[in-house]
C-alpha positions as CSV (number, residue, x, y, z in Angstrom):
1,X,0.1,-0.1,0.0
2,X,1.4,3.4,-1.1
3,X,1.5,5.8,1.9
4,X,3.3,8.8,0.2
5,X,1.4,12.1,0.2
6,X,1.3,15.0,-2.1
7,X,3.2,18.1,-0.9
8,X,0.7,20.5,0.7
9,X,1.1,23.0,-2.2
10,X,0.3,20.5,-4.8
11,X,-2.7,19.3,-2.7
12,X,-4.1,22.8,-2.5
13,X,-3.8,23.5,-6.0
14,X,-5.4,20.2,-7.1
15,X,-8.3,21.1,-4.6
16,X,-8.6,24.6,-6.0
17,X,-8.8,23.1,-9.6
18,X,-11.4,20.7,-8.7
19,X,-13.4,23.4,-7.0
20,X,-13.2,25.8,-9.8
21,X,-14.1,23.0,-12.3
22,X,-17.3,22.2,-10.4
23,X,-18.0,26.0,-9.8
24,X,-17.9,26.5,-13.6
25,X,-21.1,24.5,-13.8
26,X,-23.0,27.0,-11.9
27,X,-24.8,29.5,-14.0
28,X,-27.0,32.4,-12.7
29,X,-30.0,30.8,-14.3
30,X,-29.4,27.6,-12.4
31,X,-29.1,29.4,-9.3
32,X,-32.3,31.2,-9.9
33,X,-34.2,28.1,-10.8
34,X,-32.8,26.4,-7.6
35,X,-33.7,29.2,-5.3
36,X,-37.3,28.1,-4.5
37,X,-35.9,24.8,-3.1
38,X,-33.0,25.9,-1.5
39,X,-34.4,26.3,2.0
40,X,-36.2,22.9,2.1
41,X,-33.2,21.2,0.7
42,X,-30.9,22.8,3.4
43,X,-33.5,21.8,6.2
44,X,-33.5,18.2,4.9
45,X,-29.9,17.9,4.5
46,X,-29.2,19.2,8.1
47,X,-32.0,17.0,9.4
48,X,-30.2,13.9,7.7
49,X,-26.9,14.7,9.1
50,X,-28.2,15.4,12.5
51,X,-30.0,12.0,12.7
52,X,-27.1,10.3,11.3
53,X,-25.0,11.7,14.1
54,X,-27.7,10.9,16.7
55,X,-27.7,7.3,15.6
56,X,-23.8,7.3,15.7
57,X,-23.8,8.4,19.1
58,X,-26.1,5.6,20.3
59,X,-24.1,3.2,18.5
60,X,-20.9,4.2,20.1
61,X,-22.5,4.7,23.5
62,X,-23.4,1.1,23.4
63,X,-19.9,0.2,23.7
64,X,-19.6,-2.3,20.8
65,X,-18.5,0.1,18.1
66,X,-15.8,2.9,18.5
67,X,-16.8,6.5,18.0
68,X,-14.9,7.0,14.7
69,X,-16.3,3.7,13.3
70,X,-19.9,4.6,14.2
71,X,-19.6,8.3,13.0
72,X,-18.0,7.3,9.6
73,X,-20.4,4.4,9.3
74,X,-23.3,6.6,9.6
75,X,-22.3,9.8,7.9
76,X,-24.3,10.1,4.7
77,X,-22.9,10.5,1.2
78,X,-19.4,9.6,-0.4
79,X,-19.4,6.1,0.9
80,X,-16.2,5.2,-1.0
81,X,-14.2,8.3,0.2
82,X,-15.5,7.8,3.9
83,X,-14.3,4.2,3.9
84,X,-10.9,5.5,2.5
85,X,-10.7,7.8,5.4
86,X,-11.5,5.3,8.1
87,X,-8.0,3.8,8.0
88,X,-6.5,7.4,8.6
89,X,-8.9,8.1,11.4
90,X,-8.1,4.8,13.1
91,X,-11.6,3.3,12.7
92,X,-12.5,-0.3,11.8
93,X,-12.6,0.1,7.9
94,X,-14.5,-3.2,7.5
95,X,-17.1,-2.1,9.9
96,X,-17.3,1.4,8.3
97,X,-17.6,0.0,4.8
98,X,-20.3,-2.6,6.0
99,X,-22.4,0.1,7.7
100,X,-22.0,2.6,4.8
101,X,-23.2,0.1,2.1
102,X,-26.0,-1.4,4.5
103,X,-27.2,2.2,5.0
104,X,-27.1,2.7,1.2
105,X,-28.9,-0.7,0.6
106,X,-31.7,0.2,3.2
107,X,-32.2,3.5,1.5
108,X,-32.2,2.0,-2.0
109,X,-34.6,-0.6,-0.9
110,X,-37.0,1.6,0.8
111,X,-37.1,4.4,-1.9
112,X,-39.6,3.8,-4.4
113,X,-41.1,5.7,-7.3
114,X,-44.7,6.1,-7.9
115,X,-46.1,4.4,-10.8
116,X,-47.0,6.8,-13.8
117,X,-50.0,6.5,-15.9
């Protein structure tokens, strides 16, 4: 396994380039069209993160899962990146991967679309 890291300036430049590339997709018309749903989206996002952290707290409090493993396992979004970070934060990588993908599977199973017609 390679453990070499990019020098800090190269890391900052690469992150700035990715940020600029992502920002280039934003247009004033896209921002105007997204404005009506910005508040509900922000509330739902904050509630999802809060609920995930509360569940992680209960999991860690139970004593069978370390706090880093519980938090990383329950944080929504970015499953692959979170699993990658787990090793650096001294979390149980296997447990984090399992809980991340179990959570994703449960969400996918419970999500359904309404029939059209």
